[in-house]
N, C-alpha and C positions, 0 to 999 in steps of 0.2 A: 829540097823539096819535101812538105810535111804530108803525110799519107793522108787521103782523103776517105777512105775506106771504100774504093770500089773496088778492089784486091781482098778477097779474104783467104784465098789458097795461095801457097807460095813457103819461102823459106822465113819470113817474116811472122806467117802463120801458126809455124813449127817451133819457132823460137816464142813465140805468146804463150803456146802451151806450155811449155817447159818454163818459161818464168811464172806463171801462174800457178802451176803447181807447185815450184819452190816455195812460193808464197801463200802457199795454203788455203787457194783459190783467190786470196785477195782481201775474206773477210774479215779475219783473226789480227789482221795488222793494219786494219783501215779505221782511222780516227773516224768517218764518216761512213756509215756501213753503204756498199754495193750490193748489187747483187751480181752471182757469179758469171752471168753475161754481161753485163755492163762491166766487171772488172776485165775478160775476157777480150772485149772491145776495146777498152785504155790501153792495154799492155800491147793489143796487134798493133794497132796506132803508132804505140812508143817504140816497138820492136821494128817496124817498117822505117821510121824515121832514123833509127839508130842505124840498120843496115846501110840506109844510104849515105848516112854521115861518115861511115866507116870506108864504105869504098870510094869513098871523093876525098876522104883523108882530111875531112872537117871536124876537129875537136871541138871546136868550138857547139856545134851543131849536137854533138855528144854532150856535153856540158848543158845543153837546153834538154835533152832528155832527162838529164838526171833530174833537173829544177823540175820538167814538169809531172816526175814522177811525185815528190815532197809535194809540188803543187796540190797534186790530187788526195793529199792528206794521208800518202800510204808513209806514214812516220813513226811505227814499230818500231823495236828494240833491233830486231834481225832483219829490217828490210833491206837495208843497204848492204849486207854482206852478204846475204842469198842473192841478192841481185847482181851483185858483183861477180859471184860465183857460179851463175849461169849464164852471164857474158861472157867470162873467159873459158867456160868450156865449149861457149860455140865460138868463138873465135879461133881457139885451138882448132876445132873440127875443121871449119871451113878453110884453114889454112891462112889465117892471118898472121903475120909475122907478129913473133912474141914482144920485138920492141914497139911495134905500132898498136897492138893488142894494149901495151901496158898503158900508153899513152892517152888511147881510147878510154880505157878504165880509169884511170885518174882522172879525164876531164868528167866523165860521167858522174864519179866522186865528188868532184868539187863542185857539180853542177847541184847537185842534191843536196848535200852540207851547205850551203849557201843559202838555198830555199828553205830547207828546213829551219835554220839560224831566222831568218828573216820570218817565217811562220811563229816562230816560237816566240818571238819578241812581239811580233803583233798580237799573239793570246796573252801575253803577259800583260799588256798596256790594255787588252780590253777587260780583262780582269780586275785590273786596277781601276777602270772606271767604273766599272761595275759596284765594286765595292764603294768608292767615293759616291756614288749614287745612292746605294745601299743604305749607307752611314747617315746622309744627308735626308731620306725619307725616313729613317726610323728616329732622326731626330726631329725631323718636323711632326712626327706622329704623336711623338712622347710632347714636342711642346703644347699641341693642340688636345690632349687628352690632359693635360695639367690645366690648361686654361677650361676645359666642359668640368671637370672637375672641380675646380675653383667655382664656376656657374653654378654648378649643382650644390655644393657645398655654402654657397652664399645666397643663394635664391631660394633655395630647396622651401617647400613650405614646411617642413617639418624640422621639428627644433634639432641641431647638430651641434657635437662639442667634442673639441679634443683636448684632453691634458696630461700630466707628464706621471711620472711613478711618486712623485713626491706631492701629488693631488694638486700642482699648481692648474689652472686653467688656461689653455695657449692659447684656444681659440675658440668662439662660438659665432655660430651665424645669425644672422637677422631675426629669425624664425625662435631661435631659442631666446635670445635674450629679449624679445617684443614678449613672450609668453608671460616672464616673469618681471615685465616691466622696467628692464635694465637697457640701454645699449650695448653693445657686443664689447667695445672698450671697456666699458662700468664692470661687465663679469669676467673678464679678462685679469681685471686686479683683485678676484675673489679665488678662492680654494672650494676644492669640492665638497670640504667639510662645512664652508660655510652655508650650506646649501642641506643641510639639515631640517627637519621637521618633526614634532611632536607626534605624529601618526606614523612616523618611519618604524615598522616592524625588527623586532628586538634583533634580529638575525641578517637584516638588510648589511649593516657596516662589515658584520665574519665576511659577507659573502663579498661583498666590496675588497677587501684584503684579502680575501683568496683569489681575487681577479690579479690584483697588481702583485701578487706574490708569484705568479705563473702556475698557479694550481688547477684555475680552470681558464677556458678563454672567452666564455660566454656569461651572461648573466639577463635574465629578462623578470622583470617585475612591477609592479602597481607601485609607484612612489608620488606623494604628496609633497609640491613646495609650496613655501609662503610666496606669494607675489609680493612687491617691493612695497604696496600699498596695503597688505596685512591680510588680506583675503589668501583663501588655500586653491592652490590649482590641481587639480589629480591628473597625473600622466600616467603612460604606458612608456616604460624605458627599457632599452634594449645597449648594453654595455658590452663592447667588444673589446679584446685585447690585441694589440699590434706588437709584434715581436722585431728586434733586428735581424741582421744578415746571421747573426748567431744562434738565432733563439730565445735570446735573452727579453725577458717585458721592457718596450720603449714607451709606450702611448695607451693612451685607452680613449675608443672612440665612443661616445653615447649618442645615440637617437633617442628624441624623445617626441612623443605623442599628447597632447593635450585631449584628454578623455572626460573634464570635467562636466561637460551636458549629458554626454552619455553614462556617467555614473551616477549622477542627479537623478537622470530617468529611471536607472537601475534600482537605483534607491528608494524612488518613487513606487516602481513596480515592487520592489521587497515589502515594502511598508503594507502596500495595498494585499500583498497575498498573504500576510502576515496577522494583518489587523480589521477589525470589524467594522466596516465604512461607516456605519451609524454611529456607535459611541467609541470608538479611538479603541477599544480595549483589544489586548489580543483576542485571534479568533481561534476554529479549534484546530489549523493547521499548526499554529503556533503553540496552542497547549499540547497536543499533541507531542510535537519536536521537544517542548520541555518536559514533558513527562518521561519520554525516550531518556533523554539526559539523566532525568534524576534516578528511574531505575539502573543506568550503568555507573552509579557510585555506590558501591557497595557498602559505604559505611552509614549512607543516609537513611532514614525510614519515612516514608511519602505518607501526606496527608491530604486528603481532598476536604472541602467543604462547598457541595453540590446545590446547587441554590436555586428555587425556583419562587418567582411572583404569584402570590395569590388573587385570583380572580382576575388577572391581566387580560382574559378573554374577553369579561364584562366591560372591562373599560374602554377595551379596544373597540367592542361593537357598538355600545354606547355614545361613545363621544367621538369615533371615530379613527383611524389609523394616523394621520398627525399628530393628534394628542398622545395616541399609545406611544407613536413613535421616540415623543417627547420624553414622556415619562422613562421610557428605557432609558435614554440618556441621562437624563437623572438618576436612576437607580443604578446606574455605572458610576455615576461619579461618587455615589454615597458608597460604592464595594470600595471604590478605586482608594476612596478616605478612608475607609477600615484597614487597608495593607499600608503599613510604613514601609516593611523591611524590605531591602532591593531583591533579595532574590525570592522573592515569593511573587506569585501571577496572577491576575483576575482576567480570566476571558470569558467572554460571549460564547458560549457554545449553540445559539441557536433560539430563534424566539425569545420567548422570556425566562430563558434557563442559562445560567452562571455560574460557573466554578473558580474559587482560587485555590491554586495549588502550593501547597506548603513541601517543598524538596526535602526537608530535612527535621521532621517536627519531632518533639519531645514525648509526643504521646496524644491519647485522647482528652486528658484535660488542658492542654495547651489548642487542640481545633474546639474543643467545646466552649473557652474563654473568646476564641474568634468567630464563634457563631452566636456568641452573646452579641459582642460589638456589633455584629451585624444585624442583630434583630433589634437592637436600640438603636442604630439609625434608620431603620425604615419604620420605628415608631412614633417617628413625626410626620405631617399629612403631608404631602406633596400638594404646595399651590400652582398647577398650569392652567392658563389662559381661565382667571376668574372662578377655576373649579379646585375644590378642597378634597382633595382624593387618599385616602386610608388604603395604600396596598402593603400588606405584609408579605413574611417571605416566609417560606417554607426548607429547613436545609438539612442535608444530608451530611453527617462527620462520619468520616472513613479513613482510617488508617491502614497501611501495607501491614499486612498478616498470612500467616501459611494458607495457601490455599486461595490468597487475593494480592497475588506478585507477579501479575503481568498487566500492560494497558488495558486489556480487555477487561478482565476479571475486576481490577480494582475501580476501575471508571463505571460498568455494568452494579457493583454493589453500592457504592455511591449515588447513584440514581435512585437505586430500591430503596436505599434509607430516605432518601428525599422524598418519596412518596409513602415513607411509611411516615413522616413527618405530616405531611398532607391529611392522610388519613386519619392520623392522631387528633387534627383538629384546626391546623393551620398555625403561621404567625408562630413557628417553633422548630426547634431543631430534636434530631435523634440520633442515636449512636449506632453504629452498626451491631447486629448481634447476628453472629454467624449461625447459631440454633436455630432462631426466627428464618434465615435464609436457607439453611438447610431444609426446612417444614416448608415454607414457601416454594422451593425448587421440588421437592415431593409432589406438593399438591397439583406442580403444575405440571410434572410427569404423570401423575394418576390422571388428570384430566383429557390429557393428550392419548393416555390407551383404554379410555373406558370404551369408544364406540367398538373397537376390536375386541375389549374385553367381553363385551357383550355379546358379540358376534361368535366368538370360539364357546360361549360356555362357560364362563370362568366364575359367572355369580351362581349364588345358590341360596337356598333358604332354608334357616332354622325357625322352629317355631317354639314358644313360649305358651303352656297354658295357662288360661286366666280361669280361676276358679270361684263356686259358689262357695261365699266365707262360712255358711252356715255347717254343708258337709266336707268341704273343701275338695268337689268332686270338679273336672274340666267342665265348663261349659261352654267357654270359647278357645280358641287359639291364634295368636298374634304370630303373622308372618314376619320374621326379621331376616331383610336379605342380606349375605354375606358375599366378599368378593376374594377368591381364592387367588392371590396376586402370585405371580411366578417367582418373583423375588422376594418381597415383602409378608407372606406368608398370608394369612387372613385377615382379614381388613374387615372392622365393624361399621356400618352406616354413619355413623359419624366423620369419616374419614373421607367419604365421596360421595354421598346424596347433594350435598349442599354443592358441590363440583358438577355432577350432573344439573342441579338445576341451573348452576351457571352460565354452565357450556351448552345447553340447549339439547342435552341426553337424557332427561329425566322421561321425554314420553317413552323410548326404547326401553328403556330400564324400568319404567313403570308397568309396562306391558307386560315385561318378562315375567316380573313378578307376580300381576296380576294372573297371567296365565298360569304358571307354575304352581298357583295359591290354591287357585278353582278348581285345579286339575287333582291336586291332592285333598281337596275337601270331598269330591267327587268319588275319589277314589275312597276314603273315609267311611261316608255315608253309605256304598255300596257295601261295605263291611260289619258297617257297626250302626247303621237304620239310625233310628232316633237319637239315641246317644251321642250319635256324631257331633262334635263341638262347631260351635259358628267359628268361619275361617276369617279373621280382621285381617284385613291389608290396609299399611298406612300409604296415604295418595297426598300430593302437595299442592298449594294452592296454583302452581304452573301448571298441573296436570288437568286440573278442574276447569281453568281457565280456556283452554286449548277447545274450538269449537267441538273438534273430531274425538276427544275423550269419551263421551257419553255413547258416542255410536260403538268406540273401542269395548268399552266394559260391557254393553250387551251384546258385543258378539260374542267375546269371551267367554260369557256366560251361557249364550248357546252353543256354543263349539264343544265347551267343558260339561254340558249339563248340570251346572250346578244349579239348585233352586236358588231362588232369590233369598229367601229366609235364612239358607246356609253363610250367606256373604256379609262380613262387616266392612264398612271403610270407615277409617280413621283419620280426621283432617285436625292439623293443631288447631288450638283457639286464635293464634295470630292468622292463623290460613282464612278460620271463617272470619275475622272482623273484616278481612279485605275483597271477601266473597260477595258478590250481587250480581243482579240483572241475569244475564243467561246462565255462568256459573253455577249460580243459586237455584235455579229452576231444573238444573240437571241433575243438581242433588234432591231436590223435590222430586222429582219423574223418577229416580231410583229408588227414593224410599215408599212413595206409591206402590211401586213394582213388588216392592216388600224385602228390599235390600235395607238392612243397619246401617243408620250414621252414627259415627261419634264422634264427639269434640275432645283430641289428646290434649294432655299437657294443661288442663282446665287448671286456672290459678297463678301461672305463670305472667298472663299478660294484662289482657284488659280487665278479666274477670268479671264482665257486666252480665249479671246473673238476670236481668231483665230482659237481656236482649238472647237469653235460651230460647223463650218462647216461641220466638220470632221464628226460628229455624229447625229446620225436617229432621230433628235428633231422634235416639234411642237412647244414647251412651253418653254419660259424663266422665271421662276417664281423670282424674285428680292425678296432679303432676306429683313426680315421685319425690321431687325436692321440697315439696309441699306435706308430703308424708314424714318424710325425713325429719322432721321436728318434732316429732311424736316416737322415734325412733325405740327411746327408752322413758320410763316413770320420769326419770330425773330431768329428762328434756324437754316433757310435752311442759307446754304454756296454757294456761286456760284460756287465753286469748285465742289459740292458733286449734283447740280443740271446738271453741264456739263458733271460729268460722267454719270447721269442716262442718261443724253438727247442721249449721245454718245451710251450707251449700246442699247436702244431704236432704235436707227437708224440703228444700225449693223445689232440687231434681225429682223429689217423689210425687211432690204436689203437681208437677209437670207431666208427669208420666212416664219420668224416664230412670232409667237404670243407673246407679253407679258404680264406677270401677274405681279401685286406687292402683296406682301403679307401685312398683319400688318397696315391695313389701320384704325385708330382709329379716324381721324379727317378731317374735310371737308376742311380745307386747302392743308391736303394730295391730298384728293381725285379731288381737283382742280388743283393742279401743276402735278400730276399724269398725267391727261386729256391732262392738256396745253402740256406735254411733248411727247403725243403721245401712252403714255401706254392705251393698249387694255382694258384689265380686270383687277381687283381686289378684293383683300376678305379682310374682317377685321371687326370690333365690330364697325364701322362706319356704316356698311351695315347691316350685320347680325351676331348675335351670332351663336355659332354652335348649333345646334339641335337634337331631335331627329329624326328618319325617318317619323314617322306618323304626326311630326310638320312642317316637310320639306312637304308633301303630301297636307299637309292644304293651305302652302305657294305658291306651286307651281296651286292647285286649286283655288286661292283667285286672280292669276294674270291673269286669264282667260279659257275659253273653250280649249279643247283637240282640234289638229290640226294630222288630219291622225294616229290615234292612231295605235299602232304598233299590228299583228295579229298572232297569233300560227301557 
């Protein structure tokens, strides 16, 4: 009878403990892991059955116990040996005869081995069946994968092709064949080299050769194919190398994507990005790209013709923007026709400005010839919408040269030169002159520095005496402003007066000059009284035109305390000719107050003698260049003398004093005295001098008479 587990104590329990200990708790020799408690429970049952069988003499039952142990998956290498040892010792201790013990142990071992063999055969069959099942599963999956790959290859929207190492096309899908106008079968009759295109880059086939040679595993590039009907199909291709099991190149797989539409769009966008939408010429962006490329060539010398249409704004404003745009298109076409060389570029810079880039010019002569060609092209009137328009061009010719060898400096110089052509009369070209450019640059720097220079007190006055021709004693002094520039040294008025007028700084400068001159004049009067010379100050037409000018003059006279009779204001002849209305009335008010008014440089402008009587004048100053004609007896012309005599006589008849400027020789002084001229100034008498030197000069002449008082 089998043990039902109801008795857990007794001999069988002790045997089970020994048995479990011999098997190491059972866990290390068990194929299917059991807990220690489960092992002890199993062995307790088997021990009980074994003792019952041994007591009753049933060897078959003992064999069943051995089989039960194997069936419980106790199949380790030492399970049977250790079990037999434990049972043999137990039988000996409990008095089981040796013969009977041997029978029992033999039956136990036989049962165990039969069961173990059956278990082993069953496991082997299970493994075999699992292997067959796995193989079938792998084969099914492989066939399914191949079917999917075949479907992907055949039905993919992207072109796919396979070729061998000889360049023979083995297989292509329908998408690739359709892309080029073939059937797959027709393409498989071709070789890879049959698909060349004139636009293939030079290194493309070298890269393909490197691929099939195994030097690289993948090539990606943009390639053009010829469609069967002759048009070009642009593609992105990705070519991969397929190697065999030994790593040797076996096939090439190509993936082809049609990008014809994207490329066409890209080219349109690129064209728009680099071309002027109105004229079709290159735009600023493309011009600068080309200019940068030209600078990158050390052997080339860059030349530019910078072109501006004359009076285009007038055409635009008169006839409208639509006609103006058509004029620009026609002008662009004429410029394009003037340039035949493929390396030259015509670009529209904006508005009515164009430029022709010559990346490798032979020099100014070549560019001048090109400029003449452009001028000739624009000599013909434009016939637009029933209007006959004569539109000329002004051109600046510029070549790369030291100091002008960057994009900015070269283009700026060309633009400046074009404006020289405009100021020279339009419809012409001008060649860049670095000396003129430096002068203009200096003028611009001086203009920018003027306001701060006035504030910092960089301007000062020199005085040139005006003498009575009869005794050569000073009767007046002309205030001459100077600029003590920190870098350029002392500058004369010719360097900065025009700049001050153009830039609107003449009021501040004129105020400073008048204040200082009046202050010095008052100081001399305090020292020398009636012998004090009149202080003569130059004023410009722009100053007089300022409504606030009269008030400033009156304020300065009041603040400095100078008497009106001690002040003389000089205006040039041209300034008087443009003075009327309120400015002229301001001069009359000052003249009525006692201030002397002089017309300067008379003889260089209108020389309208009849006009003199209508002006609030006291002095006529003859221009220096007019006096220069009588520098020597050999240079004096009778006609010049007659003109001078007429001016002097008429001035005297009008009650005016006549002063001659720039007297440099005794002959001039004598001649002028003989003609009745009253006063004169120039190097023959005195050079301009500082205020303290003039003070010394006046002191040397004689003592003060009736010095002024506060």
